[in-house]
C-alpha positions, 0 to 999 in steps of 0.5 A: 602681247597679253600677260597670258600670251607672254606666259605661254611664250615663256613656257614655249621658249623654255621647252624649245631650249630644253628639247634642244638640250635633251637632244644632246643626250646620246642614247647610250647615256639615257640611263647614266646618272652621276651617283646612285641618288641622282636621276638618270638623264631620261628620268630627269626629262620625264620628271620635267614632263610629268611635273608639268602635268602635275602642276596642271592638276594643281592649278585646275584644283587650285592647289589640291592634288586629290587622288591624282594618279600620274599617266606615267605610272608604271610606264617604262622608259625607252627614249627621248622622242617617246617621252616627248610624244607621250607628254604632248597631249598633256602639254596641249591641255595645260596650255588650253587651261592657261588660255582659259584664264583672264589677265585679272584671274592671274592676280585673283586666283590663289593656288593654296598648297597647305601641305607645303605651306604655299599660297601663291597667286596664279600668275606667280605660280605659273612662272614658278612652274617654268622656273622648275624646268629651267633649273633642271636644264642647268642640271642637264648641262652639268650632266652633259659636261660631266659626260664629255658630250657636246652641250647644245647652244641653248642661248640663241 
């Protein structure tokens, strides 16, 4: 398996587990939040999906966000499947971009986010993107526990 294939496998495994977890949110709790400053359940799902699109733009521009306007801007929240369906095209484009890189480019391309004081090699940056989704999976597990909902087994 190549480095690119392993990175894509990692992204797919994380999303498979996230989706399994997100399906544990019952519709009556889509807009529940643990406190006024926290994201609702559905906002957190969108945050992960939208974040992946933003990370894609950052990678394409080697760190510069530019005049990016999110495709989710002004989009109303409705349900989990709608969020997943809307994000699918963007995820496929992101994966095509990842597939376009060689293993050498994972180490030679730098993603420079000067406004954040970040300078990361592409391979490192891709793994950090995957970690972002994983952190939010932990948060969602906590939400489901607080709500008293069954927590889907994501450790299969």
